Each structure stands twice: as C-alpha cells, then as structure tokens.
SELUMRO-250742 format. One record per atom (N, C-alpha, C): x, y, z; atom name; residue number from 1. Coordinates in Angstrom, 1 decimal, decimal comma, always signed. Atoms other than C-alpha are relative to their C-alpha. Last residue first. Layout:
N
SITE        u        v        w   atom     n
SITE        X        Y        Z     CA   NUM
...
// end
This chain:
89
SITE        u        v        w   atom     n
SITE     +0,5     +1,4     +0,1      N    89
SITE    -14,9    -14,8    -12,6     CA    89
SITE     +0,1     -0,5     -1,4      C    89
SITE     +0,8     +0,2     +1,2      N    88
SITE    -12,8    -11,6    -12,2     CA    88
SITE     -0,4     -1,5     +0,0      C    88
SITE     -0,6     +1,0     +0,9      N    87
SITE    -11,7    -11,0     -8,6     CA    87
SITE     -0,9     -0,3     -1,2      C    87
SITE     +0,7     +1,3     +0,0      N    86
SITE    -13,1     -7,8     -7,2     CA    86
SITE     +0,7     -1,0     -0,9      C    86
SITE     +0,8     +0,3     +1,2      N    85
SITE    -10,5     -5,0     -6,9     CA    85
SITE     -0,7     -1,4     +0,2      C    85
SITE     -0,5     +1,1     +0,8      N    84
SITE     -9,3     -4,4     -3,3     CA    84
SITE     -0,9     -0,2     -1,2      C    84
SITE     +0,9     +1,1     +0,2      N    83
SITE    -10,0     -1,1     -1,6     CA    83
SITE     +0,7     -1,0     -0,9      C    83
SITE     -0,1     +0,8     +1,2      N    82
SITE     -7,7     +1,5     -0,2     CA    82
SITE     -1,1     -1,0     +0,0      C    82
SITE     +1,1     +0,9     +0,2      N    81
SITE     -7,8     +4,3     +2,4     CA    81
SITE     +0,3     -0,7     -1,3      C    81
SITE     -0,1     +0,8     +1,2      N    80
SITE     -4,9     +6,4     +3,7     CA    80
SITE     -1,2     -0,9     +0,0      C    80
SITE     +1,2     +0,9     +0,2      N    79
SITE     -4,7     +9,2     +6,2     CA    79
SITE     +0,2     -0,7     -1,3      C    79
SITE     +0,8     -0,3     -1,2      N    78
SITE     -1,8    +11,4     +7,6     CA    78
SITE     -1,2     -0,9     +0,0      C    78
SITE     +1,3     +0,4     +0,2      N    77
SITE     +0,9    +10,0     +5,3     CA    77
SITE     -0,9     +0,3     +1,2      C    77
SITE     +0,4     +1,2     -0,7      N    76
SITE     +4,1    +11,9     +6,0     CA    76
SITE     -1,5     -0,3     -0,3      C    76
SITE     +1,4     +0,4     +0,1      N    75
SITE     +5,9    +14,5     +3,9     CA    75
SITE     -0,3     -1,3     +0,7      C    75
SITE     +0,3     +1,4     +0,4      N    74
SITE     +9,2    +15,9     +5,1     CA    74
SITE     -1,5     -0,3     +0,0      C    74
SITE     +0,2     +0,1     +1,4      N    73
SITE     +9,7    +19,7     +5,2     CA    73
SITE     -0,3     -1,4     -0,5      C    73
SITE     -1,3     +0,2     +0,6      N    72
SITE    +11,2    +19,8     +8,7     CA    72
SITE     -0,1     -0,2     -1,5      C    72
SITE     -0,7     -1,3     -0,1      N    71
SITE     +7,9    +21,4    +10,0     CA    71
SITE     +1,4     -0,1     -0,6      C    71
SITE     -0,5     -0,3     -1,3      N    70
SITE     +6,1    +18,3     +8,7     CA    70
SITE     +0,8     +1,3     +0,0      C    70
SITE     -1,4     -0,4     +0,0      N    69
SITE     +4,2    +18,3     +5,4     CA    69
SITE     +0,4     +0,4     +1,4      C    69
SITE     -0,2     -1,3     -0,6      N    68
SITE     +0,9    +16,4     +5,6     CA    68
SITE     +1,5     +0,3     +0,1      C    68
SITE     -1,3     -0,1     -0,6      N    67
SITE     -0,3    +13,6     +3,3     CA    67
SITE     +0,1     +1,4     +0,6      C    67
SITE     -0,2     -1,4     -0,4      N    66
SITE     -3,7    +12,5     +2,4     CA    66
SITE     +1,3     +0,1     +0,7      C    66
SITE     -0,9     -0,4     -1,1      N    65
SITE     -3,8     +9,2     +0,5     CA    65
SITE     -0,1     +1,5     +0,2      C    65
SITE     +0,1     -1,4     -0,2      N    64
SITE     -6,4     +7,5     -1,8     CA    64
SITE     +0,8     +0,3     +1,3      C    64
SITE     -0,4     -0,6     -1,3      N    63
SITE     -6,1     +4,0     -3,1     CA    63
SITE     -0,1     +1,5     +0,0      C    63
SITE     -0,1     -1,5     +0,0      N    62
SITE     -7,5     +1,7     -5,7     CA    62
SITE     +0,4     +0,5     +1,3      C    62
SITE     +1,1     -0,8     -0,4      N    61
SITE     -7,1     -2,0     -6,2     CA    61
SITE     +0,3     +1,5     -0,1      C    61
SITE     +0,0     -1,3     +0,7      N    60
SITE     -4,9     -4,9     -7,0     CA    60
SITE     -1,2     +0,8     +0,5      C    60
SITE     +1,1     -1,0     -0,3      N    59
SITE     -4,0     -8,1     -5,2     CA    59
SITE     +0,2     +1,2     -0,8      C    59
SITE     -0,1     -1,2     +0,8      N    58
SITE     -2,0    -11,3     -5,8     CA    58
SITE     -1,2     +0,9     +0,4      C    58
SITE     +1,2     -0,9     -0,2      N    57
SITE     -1,4    -14,1     -3,3     CA    57
SITE     +0,3     +1,3     -0,8      C    57
SITE     -0,3     -1,4     -0,1      N    56
SITE     +1,0    -16,9     -4,3     CA    56
SITE     -1,3     +0,8     +0,2      C    56
SITE     +0,1     -0,7     +1,2      N    55
SITE     -0,1    -20,5     -3,5     CA    55
SITE     +0,3     +1,5     +0,1      C    55
SITE     +1,4     -0,1     +0,5      N    54
SITE     +1,2    -22,1     -0,4     CA    54
SITE     +0,0     +0,8     -1,3      C    54
SITE     +0,1     +0,5     +1,4      N    53
SITE     +4,9    -22,9     +0,1     CA    53
SITE     -1,4     -0,1     -0,5      C    53
SITE     +0,3     +1,4     -0,2      N    52
SITE     +4,8    -22,3     +3,9     CA    52
SITE     -0,2     -0,7     -1,3      C    52
SITE     -1,2     +0,7     -0,3      N    51
SITE     +6,6    -19,0     +3,4     CA    51
SITE     -0,2     -1,5     +0,2      C    51
SITE     +0,0     +0,6     -1,4      N    50
SITE     +3,5    -17,7     +1,7     CA    50
SITE     +1,3     -0,7     +0,2      C    50
SITE     -0,1     +1,5     +0,0      N    49
SITE     +4,4    -15,7     -1,5     CA    49
SITE     +0,0     -0,5     +1,5      C    49
SITE     -0,7     +0,6     -1,1      N    48
SITE     +3,2    -12,1     -1,9     CA    48
SITE     +0,0     -1,5     -0,1      C    48
SITE     -0,2     +1,5     +0,0      N    47
SITE     +2,1    -10,0     -4,8     CA    47
SITE     +0,8     -0,4     +1,2      C    47
SITE     -0,9     +0,6     -0,9      N    46
SITE     +0,9     -6,4     -5,1     CA    46
SITE     +0,0     -1,5     -0,2      C    46
SITE     +0,0     +1,4     +0,2      N    45
SITE     -0,8     -4,0     -7,5     CA    45
SITE     +1,0     -0,6     +1,0      C    45
SITE     -1,2     +0,7     -0,4      N    44
SITE     -1,8     -0,4     -6,8     CA    44
SITE     -0,1     -1,5     -0,4      C    44
SITE     +0,2     +1,4     -0,1      N    43
SITE     -4,1     +2,2     -8,2     CA    43
SITE     +1,3     -0,6     +0,5      C    43
SITE     -0,5     +0,8     +1,1      N    42
SITE     -4,4     +6,0     -8,0     CA    42
SITE     -0,4     -1,5     +0,3      C    42
SITE     +0,8     +1,3     +0,2      N    41
SITE     -5,2     +8,8     -5,7     CA    41
SITE     +0,5     -0,7     -1,2      C    41
SITE     -0,4     +0,8     +1,2      N    40
SITE     -3,2    +11,7     -4,2     CA    40
SITE     -0,9     -1,3     -0,1      C    40
SITE     +1,0     +1,0     +0,2      N    39
SITE     -3,9    +14,6     -1,8     CA    39
SITE     +0,4     -0,8     -1,3      C    39
SITE     +0,0     +0,6     +1,4      N    38
SITE     -1,2    +16,8     -0,4     CA    38
SITE     -1,1     -1,1     +0,0      C    38
SITE     +0,8     +1,2     +0,2      N    37
SITE     -1,4    +19,2     +2,6     CA    37
SITE     +0,2     -0,5     -1,4      C    37
SITE     -0,7     +1,1     -0,7      N    36
SITE     +1,1    +21,8     +3,8     CA    36
SITE     -0,7     -1,3     -0,1      C    36
SITE     -0,8     -0,4     -1,2      N    35
SITE     -0,1    +24,5     +1,4     CA    35
SITE     +0,8     -1,2     +0,5      C    35
SITE     +0,6     -1,3     -0,5      N    34
SITE     -2,4    +22,8     -1,1     CA    34
SITE     +0,7     +0,3     +1,3      C    34
SITE     -0,7     -0,6     -1,2      N    33
SITE     -0,6    +20,1     -3,1     CA    33
SITE     -0,7     +1,3     +0,3      C    33
SITE     +0,2     -1,5     -0,2      N    32
SITE     -2,6    +18,0     -5,6     CA    32
SITE     +0,6     +0,4     +1,3      C    32
SITE     -0,5     -0,5     -1,2      N    31
SITE     -1,6    +14,6     -7,0     CA    31
SITE     -0,3     +1,5     +0,1      C    31
SITE     +0,1     -1,4     -0,2      N    30
SITE     -3,4    +12,6     -9,7     CA    30
SITE     +0,6     +0,3     +1,4      C    30
SITE     +0,7     -0,7     +1,1      N    29
SITE     -3,3     +9,3    -11,4     CA    29
SITE     +0,1     +1,5     +0,2      C    29
SITE     +0,8     -1,1     -0,4      N    28
SITE     -0,8     +7,6     -8,9     CA    28
SITE     -0,5     +0,8     -1,3      C    28
SITE     +0,1     -0,8     +1,2      N    27
SITE     +0,4     +4,2    -10,0     CA    27
SITE     -0,9     +1,2     +0,3      C    27
SITE     +1,0     -1,0     +0,1      N    26
SITE     +1,7     +2,4     -6,9     CA    26
SITE     +0,0     +0,6     -1,4      C    26
SITE     -0,2     -1,2     +0,8      N    25
SITE     +3,7     -0,8     -7,0     CA    25
SITE     -1,3     +0,9     +0,1      C    25
SITE     +1,0     -1,1     -0,4      N    24
SITE     +4,2     -3,6     -4,6     CA    24
SITE     +0,3     +1,2     -0,8      C    24
SITE     +0,3     -1,1     +0,9      N    23
SITE     +5,9     -6,9     -5,6     CA    23
SITE     -1,0     +1,0     +0,7      C    23
SITE     -0,8     +0,0     +1,2      N    22
SITE     +7,5     -9,9     -4,0     CA    22
SITE     -0,2     +1,2     -0,9      C    22
SITE     +0,5     -0,9     +1,0      N    21
SITE     +6,2     -9,6     -0,4     CA    21
SITE     +0,9     +0,0     -1,2      C    21
SITE     -1,0     -0,8     +0,5      N    20
SITE     +7,3    -12,6     +1,6     CA    20
SITE     -0,6     +0,8     -1,1      C    20
SITE     -0,1     -0,3     +1,4      N    19
SITE     +4,5    -14,0     +3,7     CA    19
SITE     +1,3     +0,8     -0,3      C    19
SITE     -0,9     -1,0     +0,3      N    18
SITE     +4,1    -15,7     +7,0     CA    18
SITE     +0,2     +0,2     -1,5      C    18
SITE     -0,9     +0,4     +1,0      N    17
SITE     +0,9    -17,6     +7,6     CA    17
SITE     +1,0     +1,2     -0,1      C    17
SITE     +0,5     +1,2     +0,6      N    16
SITE     -1,5    -17,5    +10,6     CA    16
SITE     +1,1     -0,6     -1,0      C    16
SITE     -0,6     +1,2     -0,6      N    15
SITE     +0,3    -15,1    +12,8     CA    15
SITE     -0,4     -1,3     -0,6      C    15
SITE     +1,1     +0,9     -0,3      N    14
SITE     -2,1    -12,2    +11,9     CA    14
SITE     +0,6     -1,3     +0,6      C    14
SITE     +0,5     -0,3     -1,3      N    13
SITE     +0,8     -9,7    +12,2     CA    13
SITE     -1,1     -1,1     +0,4      C    13
SITE     -0,4     +1,1     -0,9      N    12
SITE     +2,6    -11,3     +9,2     CA    12
SITE     -0,6     +0,2     +1,4      C    12
SITE     +0,6     +1,3     +0,4      N    11
SITE     +0,8     -9,1     +6,6     CA    11
SITE     +0,2     -1,1     +1,1      C    11
SITE     +1,4     -0,1     -0,2      N    10
SITE     +1,7     -5,9     +8,5     CA    10
SITE     -0,7     -1,3     -0,4      C    10
SITE     +0,2     +0,0     -1,4      N     9
SITE     +5,4     -6,9     +8,8     CA     9
SITE     -1,5     +0,0     +0,3      C     9
SITE     -0,2     +1,4     -0,5      N     8
SITE     +5,4     -7,9     +5,1     CA     8
SITE     -0,3     +0,0     +1,5      C     8
SITE     +1,2     +0,8     +0,4      N     7
SITE     +3,9     -4,5     +4,2     CA     7
SITE     +0,1     -1,4     +0,5      C     7
SITE     +1,2     -0,4     -0,8      N     6
SITE     +6,5     -2,7     +6,3     CA     6
SITE     -1,2     -0,8     -0,4      C     6
SITE     -0,3     +0,6     -1,3      N     5
SITE     +9,4     -4,6     +4,6     CA     5
SITE     -1,2     +0,3     +0,9      C     5
SITE     +0,2     +1,5     +0,0      N     4
SITE     +7,9     -3,9     +1,1     CA     4
SITE     +0,2     -0,5     +1,4      C     4
SITE     -1,0     +0,9     +0,5      N     3
SITE     +7,7     -0,1     +1,6     CA     3
SITE     -0,3     -1,5     +0,2      C     3
SITE     -0,8     -0,4     +1,1      N     2
SITE     +5,6     +2,3     +3,6     CA     2
SITE     +1,1     -1,0     -0,3      C     2
SITE     -0,9     +1,1     +0,3      N     1
SITE     +2,8     +1,4     +5,9     CA     1
SITE     +0,7     +0,5     -1,3      C     1
// end
C-alpha cells in the first residue's frame, strides 16, 4: 500500500465506515541496500476522519519493509510488517 489514496482504499474495504486519510508519515531510522534488495525500519503516524462524522482515528507504530529492485531499476516493496503502538492510559 503506497500513498494516502491506497491507504484510504484499504481502510474502506471493510465496508463498515468510509474514511478520509488526513495524514500518513514515515520516519525511517535506517536503510540498508545489498545488491537488489533494501531493508528499512522506522516509525509511522497516521490520522483518518470517518465520513459519517465519527471521531477521528489516529495511529502510530513501527514498521519494517523489504524492497526489491526490478530489472527496470524501480524499487518495489516485497514484504512489509507493522505494528500499532499501545494506547497510553
């Protein structure tokens, strides 16, 4: 999933509530490139507003991605994993 439009599409697949994504930012702490593979990890923050005027949804967490360089030189995400930070009480 790349970009706000794709995140919105992914969120809206459930069919329960439609969302408008208002923020999505990556902060990568480290990137390593080895031949045609790249590894990166960091954090993210996101925010979305339900289109039915419900309360905004905010999320943050950690992520790890493995990318592969195609024969045309373009990088594509081959694998990704993320988790959501626990809510502070």
